C-alpha positions in Angstrom: 63.9 112.1 71.1 64.4 111.6 74.9 67.8 111.0 76.4 66.9 107.4 77.2 65.5 106.8 73.7 68.8 108.0 72.2 70.8 105.8 74.5 68.8 102.7 73.6 69.9 102.9 69.9 73.6 103.2 70.7 75.8 100.2 70.3 76.4 98.1 73.3 79.3 99.2 75.5 82.3 97.0 75.5 83.5 95.5 78.8 82.0 95.6 82.3 82.9 98.9 83.7 80.7 100.3 86.4 79.7 103.3 84.3 77.8 101.3 81.8 75.9 98.9 84.0 72.9 100.6 85.5 71.9 103.5 83.2 69.1 101.5 81.8 67.5 101.2 85.2 67.9 104.9 85.7 66.1 105.5 82.4 63.2 103.3 83.1 60.9 106.3 83.8 59.8 108.4 80.8 61.5 111.6 80.0 65.1 112.8 80.5 67.0 112.3 83.7 66.6 115.1 86.3 69.7 117.2 87.1 71.0 117.5 90.6 69.7 120.8 92.1 72.1 123.3 93.6 70.2 123.3 96.9 69.5 119.9 98.5 65.9 118.6 98.1 64.2 116.7 100.8 64.1 112.9 100.4 60.8 111.8 98.8 58.7 109.1 100.4 60.5 105.9 99.4 58.2 103.0 100.2 54.4 102.9 99.6 52.0 100.6 101.2 51.6 98.3 98.3 53.4 95.3 96.8 54.6 95.3 93.2 52.1 94.0 90.8 53.1 90.8 88.9 53.6 92.8 85.7 55.8 95.3 87.6 57.8 92.5 89.1 58.3 90.9 85.7 59.4 94.3 84.2 61.9 94.7 87.1 63.4 91.3 86.4 63.8 92.1 82.8 65.6 95.4 83.6 67.9 93.5 86.0 68.8 91.0 83.2 69.8 93.9 81.0 71.9 95.9 83.5 75.2 94.3 82.7 74.8 95.3 79.1 73.3 98.8 79.4 74.3 101.3 76.7 77.0 103.8 77.3 75.7 107.1 78.6 75.9 110.2 76.4 75.5 112.6 79.3 76.1 112.7 83.0 73.3 113.4 85.5 75.7 115.7 87.3 76.6 119.3 86.3 79.8 119.4 84.2 81.7 121.4 86.9 81.1 118.6 89.4 83.9 116.5 87.9 86.4 119.3 87.5 88.0 118.5 90.9 88.1 115.1 92.5 86.8 115.0 96.1 87.7 111.5 96.9 89.3 110.7 100.2 92.0 108.1 100.9 94.2 107.5 104.0 97.9 107.9 103.4 100.0 105.1 104.9 103.8 105.0 104.2 105.1 101.6 103.2 106.2 99.3 106.0 109.8 100.0 106.9 112.7 97.5 106.7 113.7 96.1 110.0 116.9 94.5 111.2 116.2 91.2 112.9 119.0 92.0 115.5 117.1 95.1 116.6 113.4 94.2 115.9 113.0 90.4 115.5 109.2 90.4 116.0 106.5 91.5 113.5 102.9 91.8 114.7 99.8 92.8 112.8 96.0 92.2 112.5 94.9 90.0 109.6 92.6 91.6 107.0 90.2 90.2 104.5 88.9 93.4 102.9 89.1 93.5 99.1 87.6 96.9 98.3 90.9 98.4 97.1 91.2 96.0 94.2 87.7 96.8 92.8 88.4 100.5 93.3 91.7 100.3 91.4 89.9 98.3 88.7 87.4 101.2 88.4 90.2 103.7 87.8 92.0 101.6 85.2 88.9 100.7 83.3 88.2 104.4 83.2 91.6 105.1 81.6 93.3 106.5 84.6 96.0 105.4 87.0 94.6 105.2 90.5 95.8 107.5 93.3 98.7 105.9 95.1 96.9 105.9 98.4 94.0 103.9 96.9 96.3 101.0 96.4 96.5 98.7 99.4 98.7 95.7 98.5 97.1 93.1 100.8 93.6 93.9 99.5 94.8 93.3 95.9 96.5 90.0 96.9 93.5 88.8 99.0 91.0 89.5 96.3 91.7 86.2 94.6 90.9 82.7 95.7 93.9 80.4 96.3 94.2 76.6 96.6 95.5 76.6 100.2 95.3 73.6 102.5 92.1 73.3 104.5 92.1 73.2 108.3 92.7 70.1 110.3 91.4 69.1 113.7 89.3 71.7 115.5 91.1 74.8 114.1 88.8 77.1 112.0 91.5 77.6 109.4 94.5 75.9 107.9 98.0 77.4 107.8 100.8 76.8 105.4 104.0 78.5 104.3 106.2 78.7 101.1 109.6 80.3 100.4 110.9 81.3 97.0 113.5 83.7 95.5 111.9 87.1 95.3 111.0 87.8 91.6 112.1 91.5 91.8 115.2 91.0 93.9 117.3 87.8 93.6 119.2 88.8 96.8 116.1 88.4 99.0 113.5 85.7 99.6 109.7 85.9 99.5 108.0 84.2 102.4 104.3 83.5 101.9 102.0 82.7 104.9 98.7 81.2 103.7 95.5 80.9 105.7 92.4 79.1 104.5 89.2 79.1 106.6 86.8 76.3 106.6 84.0 76.8 104.1 80.2 76.7 104.7 77.4 76.7 102.3 74.6 79.3 102.6 72.2 76.6 103.7 74.4 75.8 106.6 74.5 79.3 107.9 72.6 80.2 111.1 69.5 82.5 110.6 70.4 86.0 109.6 69.0 89.3 110.8 70.1 91.8 108.2 69.6 95.5 108.0 70.1 97.2 104.6 71.2 100.8 105.4 71.0 102.8 102.2 72.3 106.3 101.5 69.6 108.0 99.5 71.1 111.5 99.6 71.7 113.7 96.6 75.3 112.5 96.1 73.9 109.0 95.3 71.8 110.5 92.4 74.1 109.1 89.7 74.4 106.1 87.6 77.1 104.6 89.8 75.1 105.3 93.0 71.6 104.4 94.0 70.7 102.4 90.8 73.8 100.2 91.4 72.8 99.8 95.1 69.3 98.6 94.1 70.7 96.1 91.7 73.2 94.9 94.3 70.7 94.4 97.1 68.3 92.5 94.8 71.0 90.0 94.1 71.3 89.4 97.8 67.5 89.2 98.2 67.5 86.2 95.9 69.8 84.3 98.3 67.6 84.9 101.4 66.0 81.9 103.1 62.7 81.8 105.0 64.5 81.9 108.4 66.3 85.1 107.4 64.9 88.5 108.1 65.6 91.9 106.4 65.0 95.5 107.4 65.5 98.5 105.2 66.7 101.8 106.7 67.5 104.9 104.6 69.1 108.2 105.4 69.4 111.6 103.6 68.4 114.8 105.5 67.0 112.4 108.1 66.7 108.7 108.6 63.8 106.3 108.7 62.8 102.7 108.8 61.2 102.0 105.4 60.7 98.3 105.7 60.4 96.7 109.1 61.9 93.2 109.7 60.5 91.0 106.9 61.1 87.3 106.4 63.3 86.3 103.6 60.5 84.3 102.0 58.6 87.5 101.2 61.0 88.5 98.4 58.4 90.4 96.5 57.8 92.8 99.4 61.5 93.3 99.9 62.1 93.9 96.2 59.2 96.4 96.0 60.7 98.4 98.9 64.1 98.5 97.1 62.5 99.5 93.8 60.9 102.6 95.5 64.2 104.1 96.6 64.9 107.6 95.2 67.8 110.0 96.0 67.8 113.6 97.1 68.9 115.7 100.1 71.8 116.1 102.5 73.6 113.2 104.2 72.9 112.5 107.9 75.0 109.3 107.9 75.5 109.1 111.7 71.7 109.3 112.2 71.2 106.5 109.8 73.8 104.3 111.4 72.3 104.8 114.8 68.8 103.9 113.6 70.2 100.8 111.8 71.8 99.6 115.0 68.5 100.1 116.8 66.7 98.1 114.2 69.3 95.3 114.3 69.1 95.2 118.1 65.3 95.2 118.1 65.3 92.0 116.0 68.5 90.4 117.3 68.8 86.7 116.7 70.7 85.0 119.5 73.3 82.7 118.0 72.5 84.0 114.5 74.0 86.4 112.1 73.2 90.0 113.0 74.7 92.4 110.5 74.2 95.9 109.0 75.1 96.3 105.3 75.8 100.0 104.7 75.6 101.0 101.1 77.0 104.5 100.5 79.7 106.7 99.0 80.7 107.8 102.5 80.0 111.5 101.8 78.5 112.4 105.2 77.7 116.0 105.8 75.0 116.2 108.5 75.4 115.3 112.2 78.5 113.5 113.3 80.7 113.5 110.3 84.3 113.5 111.7 86.3 110.4 111.1 87.2 109.5 114.7 83.7 109.9 116.1 82.2 107.6 113.4 84.8 105.0 114.0 84.2 105.1 117.8 80.4 104.7 117.2 81.0 101.6 115.2 83.5 100.2 117.7 81.0 100.8 120.6 78.1 99.2 118.8 80.0 96.0 117.8 79.8 95.1 121.5 76.1 94.5 121.1 76.7 91.6 118.8 75.9 93.4 115.6 78.5 93.6 112.8 78.9 96.4 110.2 79.8 95.6 106.6 80.4 98.5 104.2 79.6 98.4 100.5 81.2 101.3 98.7 79.6 103.0 95.6 80.1 106.0 93.5 82.9 108.2 92.1 84.4 111.6 92.4 83.2 112.2 96.0 83.9 108.7 97.3 85.3 108.5 100.8 87.2 105.3 100.8 89.0 106.1 104.0 85.8 106.2 106.0 84.3 103.1 104.4 87.4 100.9 105.0 87.9 101.9 108.6 84.2 101.9 109.5 84.1 98.2 108.6 87.2 97.5 110.6 85.8 99.2 113.6 82.5 97.5 113.2 83.8 93.9 113.0 82.9 93.6 109.4 84.4 93.7 106.0 84.6 96.3 103.2 84.0 95.8 99.5 83.7 98.3 96.7 81.0 97.6 94.1 82.0 98.9 90.7 79.7 96.7 88.7 77.1 93.9 89.1 79.7 91.2 88.6 81.5 92.4 91.7 78.1 92.6 93.5 77.5 88.9 92.6 81.0 87.9 93.7 80.5 89.5 97.2 76.9 88.8 97.9 76.2 85.6 95.9 79.4 83.6 95.2 81.0 84.6 98.5 77.9 85.2 100.6 78.9 82.8 103.4 82.3 84.6 103.6 80.6 88.0 103.7 78.1 87.1 106.4 79.5 84.3 108.6 82.6 84.8 110.8 84.6 81.7 111.8 87.3 83.5 113.7 87.5 87.0 115.2 90.3 89.3 116.5 92.8 87.3 114.4 96.4 88.5 115.0 99.6 87.2 113.4 103.0 87.4 115.0 106.3 86.3 113.4 109.6 86.1 115.2 112.5 85.8 112.9 115.6 83.7 113.7 118.7 86.0 113.6 120.8 83.1 112.6 118.9 82.7 109.3 117.4 86.2 108.6 119.1 89.6 108.8 116.4 91.9 107.6 112.7 91.8 106.6 109.8 93.9 105.5 106.1 93.1 105.6 104.3 93.7 102.3 101.1 95.6 102.9 98.9 95.7 106.1 100.3 99.2 106.9 97.0 100.1 108.6 96.9 96.9 110.5 100.2 97.1 112.5 100.0 96.2 116.2 102.4 96.6 119.0 104.2 93.5 120.2 102.4 93.5 123.5 99.0 93.8 121.7 99.3 90.3 120.5 98.4 88.7 123.8 96.0 91.4 124.9 92.4 90.1 124.2 91.0 93.7 124.6 92.8 94.8 121.4 90.6 94.5 118.4 91.8 92.8 115.3 90.5 91.4 112.0 87.8 88.8 111.3 88.0 85.8 109.0 84.8 84.7 107.2 83.8 81.2 106.1 85.9 80.1 103.2 88.2 83.1 103.2 91.8 82.8 102.0 94.3 85.2 103.6 97.8 85.8 102.3 100.7 87.6 104.1 104.0 88.2 102.3 107.3 89.0 103.8 110.5 89.9 101.9 113.4 88.7 103.9 117.2 88.9 103.5 119.1 85.7 104.3 121.8 86.0 107.0 125.0 87.2 105.4 123.1 88.3 102.2 123.0 91.8 100.8 120.1 93.8 102.3 118.7 97.3 102.3 120.3 98.6 105.5 123.9 99.8 105.9 125.9 97.8 108.5 126.3 99.4 111.9 129.8 100.5 113.0 129.5 99.4 116.6 127.4 96.3 116.3 128.5 93.1 118.0 130.5 90.8 115.8 129.4 87.7 117.8 127.5 85.1 115.7 123.8 85.3 116.6 122.3 82.3 118.3 119.2 80.6 116.9 117.3 77.4 116.6 118.9 75.2 114.0 116.8 74.7 110.9 114.1 77.3 111.8 113.6 80.4 109.7 111.0 81.9 112.0 108.4 81.1 114.7 104.8 81.8 113.7 102.1 82.6 116.2 98.4 83.2 115.4 95.8 84.3 118.0 92.1 84.2 117.3 88.7 84.0 119.1 86.1 81.4 118.3 82.6 82.9 117.6 81.0 83.9 120.9 84.2 83.5 122.9 85.9 86.3 124.8 89.3 84.6 125.3 91.7 84.0 122.4 93.2 80.7 121.4 96.9 80.4 120.3 98.3 78.5 117.3 102.1 78.4 116.9 104.5 76.5 114.7 108.0 76.8 113.3 108.7 77.8 109.8 111.4 75.5 108.5 114.5 76.8 106.8 113.9 75.2 103.5 116.0 76.0 100.5 114.2 78.8 98.6 112.7 77.6 95.4 113.4 79.5 92.1 110.4 81.5 91.1 109.7 79.2 88.2 109.6 76.2 90.5 107.3 77.8 93.1 103.5 77.1 93.2 101.1 78.8 90.8 99.5 80.5 93.8 102.8 82.0 95.1 103.7 83.2 91.6 100.4 84.8 91.1 100.3 86.4 94.5 103.9 87.7 93.9 102.8 89.2 90.6 99.9 91.0 92.2 102.2 92.3 95.0 104.7 93.5 92.5 101.9 95.3 90.5 100.6 97.0 93.6 104.1 98.3 94.5 104.6 99.5 90.9 101.3 101.4 91.0 102.6 103.3 94.0 106.2 104.1 93.4 108.2 100.9 92.7 110.7 101.8 95.4 111.5 98.1 96.2 110.8 96.5 92.8 113.7 98.3 91.1 114.0 97.3 87.4 111.3 94.7 87.6 108.6 96.4 85.4 105.0 95.9 84.6 105.7 93.6 81.7 107.6 91.2 84.0 104.7 91.3 86.5 102.3 90.4 83.7 104.5 87.5 82.5 104.7 86.3 86.1 100.9 86.5 86.5 100.4 84.5 83.3 102.7 81.8 84.6 100.6 81.5 87.7 97.2 81.9 86.1 96.4 78.2 86.5 92.8 76.9 86.1 91.2 80.4 86.8 87.7 79.0 87.3 86.1 82.4 87.7 88.2 84.3 85.3 89.5 86.7 88.0 93.2 86.1 87.2 92.7 86.6 83.5 90.9 89.9 84.3 93.9 91.0 86.5 96.3 90.4 83.6 94.1 92.6 81.4 94.1 95.3 84.0 97.9 95.1 84.4 98.2 95.5 80.6 96.0 98.6 80.8 98.2 100.0 83.5 101.2 99.3 81.4 99.8 101.2 78.5 98.9 104.2 80.8 102.4 104.2 82.2 103.8 104.2 78.6 101.5 107.0 77.6 102.6 109.2 80.5 99.3 109.2 82.3 99.5 110.5 85.9 97.5 109.2 88.9 94.4 111.0 89.9 95.0 113.6 92.6 92.6 113.4 95.6 91.9 115.3 98.8 93.6 113.9 101.9 
């Protein structure tokens, strides 16, 4: 009996982990799956000059319908020794330090709407492992979830609100939440889109979590295309090539047929592929429209320019042409998350990790407008604390988004983008003036009472550029010194965001959460679960319970290359 035949008689896998989603598609051809060869093989021709026959199209749709419930694999397509040592890459960022308001009253950073870290952490936990500490970025876990924040008023592209509560893990401090909600737009309201699918078809993508998952993901997006949209398909392995020239979104059969013909093999000339994708995007540029490259890869570049700084600079240079770069991460074991996250930042795009088709649907169907349409670019946040009200503070997350104070007003300094409908959360833990903080008092500090505006906790400034504009606009407002609410009286959104923030810190080292453990984070998340329309908060609670059991069993985080 073939490998595929054996798999089809196995019981259905429980859950929605990425490892079980796409094996059925990989087994659609007869015979056992090929093993990865020791020496790279050249990429095979990937698109033939034909359209899929109706029967083939129908069979493809049936395979797609079964992907989320594919049987669990009995063997891996990769050699056993491949998984003996993890080759994943993450950037190490120390936690933000504690600042004394008397010495450093101003905090400045670039807003971020990436969510890839959450899906990647979920992948590890669903696989029975604690994630590497550097894979956990607090702000990406918090921002993964939708929140019921106030909508914008007037001509501003986003609304801004704040809330203050007693910190769940430290009753001596206060948790300040700054909430931003961008105006939403339906897909029908979006301007025409010129999209370039840039797909890694190298040998490292020859795995169940690689190219088959990419194909399923892109097909979900194809179904959302309108007649006014256009799609190109560029691939790279040992070399790069345009496999589908710009095609209208109404010709879905032709686009799906091109995606169906993709096969993996060869080395990885990532820089060559990115260059060709930008050329293709510029060739079909739509003035006033959406011009975006969607890069689907594991980030394992090994031919041409492969050093981190050169690739970042390439993306930064190309964004000036009006073309954005979104990165969609796939794969395990050799995944280069460091490259994926920062390429998207440099390319004025966003980063997501696709661990299953549910995540693909969330990013490219449910949140397609957020993924493609930018309502504000180069968004920077600056908070000036009132020394009469706050003695110390620390920013939770955004370690790789820190800016100098003078960068805030410099329109040449790049910052983050906010898409249509995005919600963004920033959390500060602050010590009230006169309260017990983290820092030892200075021997020679002035004993004079600091002056400050009465009734103001802090002054909030936000800079952003409207689409197509080169000069930034400024929003500013005071944050009132309201009495901090007990955690139980805070909004459901604040309680849930605080639970996710505590969970992220506990996955790293729990330095600031003290005796507040995972069980308490879970209880806090349950209290803030609310309506949970999409089931995302309930899923988080289940993941936190998995992490709790792994901590209890003494599991250690996966070690990765730096």
